[in-house]
Backbone as CSV, one residue per row, in Angstrom:
resi,resn,N_x,N_y,N_z,CA_x,CA_y,CA_z,C_x,C_y,C_z
1,UNK,0.810,-1.181,0.000,0.000,0.000,0.000,0.864,1.260,0.000
2,UNK,1.992,1.220,0.691,2.863,2.396,0.750,3.420,2.730,-0.631
3,UNK,3.738,1.713,-1.418,4.234,1.958,-2.771,3.168,2.625,-3.633
4,UNK,1.929,2.204,-3.444,0.837,2.790,-4.218,0.644,4.262,-3.849
5,UNK,0.739,4.579,-2.570,0.565,5.965,-2.130,1.691,6.840,-2.663
6,UNK,2.923,6.342,-2.620,4.055,7.115,-3.148,3.913,7.297,-4.656
7,UNK,3.529,6.240,-5.363,3.352,6.328,-6.806,2.251,7.327,-7.166
8,UNK,1.121,7.260,-6.487,0.032,8.186,-6.774,0.397,9.615,-6.382
9,UNK,1.184,9.785,-5.333,1.640,11.128,-4.966,2.510,11.728,-6.057
10,UNK,3.369,10.918,-6.653,4.196,11.399,-7.762,3.346,11.741,-8.981
11,UNK,2.337,10.941,-9.239,1.419,11.237,-10.344,0.709,12.558,-10.098
12,UNK,0.267,12.786,-8.862,-0.404,14.041,-8.544,0.547,15.229,-8.634
13,UNK,1.819,15.026,-8.324,2.809,16.114,-8.492,2.949,16.482,-9.964
14,UNK,2.988,15.480,-10.828,3.070,15.756,-12.266,1.802,16.442,-12.775
15,UNK,0.651,16.002,-12.298,-0.605,16.661,-12.683,-0.628,18.111,-12.203
16,UNK,-0.110,18.346,-11.006,-0.062,19.704,-10.460,0.828,20.596,-11.321
17,UNK,1.988,20.063,-11.720,2.869,20.836,-12.601,2.202,21.121,-13.943
18,UNK,1.532,20.133,-14.495,0.835,20.301,-15.763,-0.282,21.333,-15.642
19,UNK,-1.016,21.241,-14.553,-2.155,22.138,-14.361,-1.703,23.572,-14.100
20,UNK,-0.644,23.762,-13.343,-0.224,25.121,-12.992,0.674,25.762,-14.038
21,UNK,1.282,24.979,-14.901,2.176,25.586,-15.890,1.548,25.669,-17.280
22,UNK,0.903,24.636,-17.738,0.387,24.619,-19.101,-1.060,25.088,-19.195
23,UNK,-1.913,24.559,-18.354,-3.334,24.866,-18.483,-3.663,26.314,-18.152
24,UNK,-2.818,26.984,-17.386,-3.054,28.388,-17.047,-2.901,29.267,-18.281
25,UNK,-2.013,28.886,-19.184,-1.729,29.697,-20.367,-2.675,29.464,-21.536
26,UNK,-3.536,28.512,-21.441,-4.500,28.262,-22.513,-5.598,29.319,-22.480
27,UNK,-6.137,29.677,-23.635,-7.150,30.737,-23.671,-8.416,30.398,-22.886
28,UNK,-8.779,29.141,-22.821,-9.968,28.751,-22.071,-9.598,28.078,-20.758
29,UNK,-8.611,28.621,-20.073,-8.141,28.010,-18.832,-9.223,27.996,-17.760
30,UNK,-10.123,28.951,-17.796,-11.187,28.977,-16.793,-12.163,27.818,-16.981
31,UNK,-12.196,27.220,-18.163,-13.139,26.135,-18.426,-12.586,24.773,-18.011
32,UNK,-11.299,24.672,-17.757,-10.701,23.398,-17.361,-11.004,23.126,-15.898
33,UNK,-11.535,21.975,-15.592,-11.717,21.641,-14.173,-10.366,21.292,-13.567
34,UNK,-10.311,21.297,-12.286,-9.073,20.935,-11.606,-8.825,19.441,-11.828
35,UNK,-7.792,19.130,-12.579,-7.482,17.727,-12.864,-7.165,16.961,-11.590
36,UNK,-6.523,17.636,-10.659,-6.154,16.981,-9.410,-7.404,16.586,-8.634
37,UNK,-8.343,17.491,-8.532,-9.574,17.180,-7.794,-10.377,16.081,-8.471
38,UNK,-10.472,16.131,-9.783,-11.253,15.126,-10.509,-10.656,13.734,-10.316
39,UNK,-9.348,13.608,-10.438,-8.713,12.293,-10.293,-8.747,11.826,-8.848
40,UNK,-8.589,12.753,-7.895,-8.681,12.376,-6.483,-10.076,11.853,-6.152
41,UNK,-11.097,12.521,-6.662,-12.468,12.073,-6.408,-12.722,10.709,-7.053
42,UNK,-12.229,10.516,-8.277,-12.414,9.215,-8.939,-11.701,8.093,-8.201
43,UNK,-10.507,8.354,-7.687,-9.779,7.331,-6.928,-10.559,6.963,-5.670
44,UNK,-11.077,7.960,-4.977,-11.804,7.683,-3.741,-13.130,6.986,-4.003
45,UNK,-13.817,7.327,-5.071,-15.085,6.668,-5.370,-14.885,5.242,-5.859
46,UNK,-13.780,4.986,-6.499,-13.504,3.656,-7.048,-12.942,2.695,-5.999
47,UNK,-12.364,3.241,-4.951,-11.710,2.437,-3.923,-12.735,1.755,-3.021
48,UNK,-12.367,0.608,-2.484,-13.275,-0.086,-1.564,-13.323,0.655,-0.226
49,UNK,-14.300,0.318,0.590,-14.473,1.018,1.858,-13.400,0.671,2.875
50,UNK,-12.730,-0.445,2.698,-11.694,-0.827,3.657,-10.313,-0.293,3.270
51,UNK,-10.136,0.145,2.034,-8.843,0.677,1.598,-8.646,2.084,2.147
52,UNK,-7.398,2.408,2.478,-7.113,3.708,3.090,-6.193,4.584,2.254
53,UNK,-5.852,4.153,1.056,-4.915,4.932,0.229,-5.497,6.296,-0.125
54,UNK,-6.782,6.369,-0.393,-7.406,7.645,-0.725,-7.349,8.634,0.417
55,UNK,-7.509,8.124,1.633,-7.425,9.010,2.796,-6.006,9.535,2.981
56,UNK,-5.016,8.672,2.815,-3.622,9.113,2.989,-3.158,10.001,1.855
57,UNK,-3.797,9.913,0.705,-3.473,10.808,-0.406,-4.019,12.218,-0.197
58,UNK,-4.959,12.372,0.713,-5.553,13.693,0.953,-4.512,14.694,1.443
59,UNK,-3.525,14.252,2.192,-2.512,15.182,2.707,-1.625,15.752,1.604
60,UNK,-0.925,14.930,0.794,-0.085,15.546,-0.248,-0.889,16.266,-1.328
61,UNK,-2.050,15.719,-1.681,-2.862,16.363,-2.719,-3.409,17.690,-2.207
62,UNK,-3.867,17.704,-0.966,-4.367,18.941,-0.379,-3.285,19.997,-0.249
63,UNK,-2.074,19.580,0.109,-0.966,20.539,0.205,-0.606,21.115,-1.164
64,UNK,-0.625,20.285,-2.188,-0.352,20.793,-3.535,-1.393,21.821,-3.955
65,UNK,-2.645,21.547,-3.665,-3.699,22.500,-4.019,-3.621,23.760,-3.159
66,UNK,-3.226,23.613,-1.898,-3.097,24.770,-1.015,-1.974,25.702,-1.448
67,UNK,-0.931,25.146,-2.047,0.203,25.975,-2.461,-0.162,26.968,-3.555
68,UNK,-1.123,26.613,-4.376,-1.469,27.487,-5.504,-2.833,28.158,-5.360
69,UNK,-3.454,28.041,-4.211,-4.770,28.668,-4.052,-4.651,29.914,-3.183
70,UNK,-5.696,30.702,-3.203,-5.719,31.901,-2.384,-6.476,31.670,-1.079
71,UNK,-6.842,30.470,-0.807,-7.547,30.130,0.426,-6.522,29.910,1.552
72,UNK,-6.985,29.876,2.801,-6.052,29.646,3.915,-5.379,28.276,3.804
73,UNK,-4.165,28.196,4.292,-3.409,26.952,4.235,-4.121,25.873,5.057
74,UNK,-4.323,24.749,4.463,-5.009,23.649,5.113,-6.445,23.474,4.674
75,UNK,-6.966,24.394,3.897,-8.358,24.313,3.456,-8.602,23.050,2.638
76,UNK,-7.760,22.815,1.643,-7.960,21.645,0.773,-7.608,20.347,1.489
77,UNK,-6.665,20.395,2.433,-6.344,19.188,3.200,-7.567,18.747,3.997
78,UNK,-8.211,19.692,4.661,-9.411,19.375,5.446,-10.549,18.947,4.530
79,UNK,-10.727,19.648,3.416,-11.801,19.330,2.476,-11.628,17.925,1.887
80,UNK,-10.433,17.598,1.434,-10.203,16.288,0.822,-10.229,15.167,1.851
81,UNK,-9.730,15.430,3.051,-9.800,14.411,4.108,-11.252,14.120,4.468
82,UNK,-12.052,15.171,4.579,-13.466,14.977,4.875,-14.186,14.223,3.772
83,UNK,-13.883,14.557,2.523,-14.503,13.854,1.400,-14.113,12.379,1.410
84,UNK,-12.842,12.103,1.680,-12.386,10.719,1.705,-13.049,9.943,2.836
85,UNK,-13.193,10.571,3.987,-13.869,9.891,5.095,-15.343,9.663,4.785
86,UNK,-15.986,10.616,4.152,-17.396,10.434,3.807,-17.608,9.317,2.794
87,UNK,-16.675,9.168,1.852,-16.827,8.067,0.900,-16.591,6.723,1.554
88,UNK,-15.811,6.683,2.631,-15.591,5.425,3.343,-16.781,5.066,4.227
89,UNK,-17.471,6.078,4.743,-18.613,5.827,5.615,-19.828,5.379,4.804
90,UNK,-20.087,6.066,3.690,-21.285,5.755,2.908,-20.889,4.893,1.774
């Protein structure tokens, strides 16, 4: 499980670089959804209720989103952790 979390964290780092460097310069950048959020949500919805990789991914993914947002630090970490816990409960 630890290898999967590290691998997915690296994938999210690459998505973050792609999203913050390339997609910002496109003319319709406002129309692109956050690739990081979409993939994080899909991973959590696809995962079984006993798996915890989605919950542990909330920390690095939330920190990456917090670095480039204008919201207070920790907003996305709390939001993604809560979403991951809710998908495990229901």
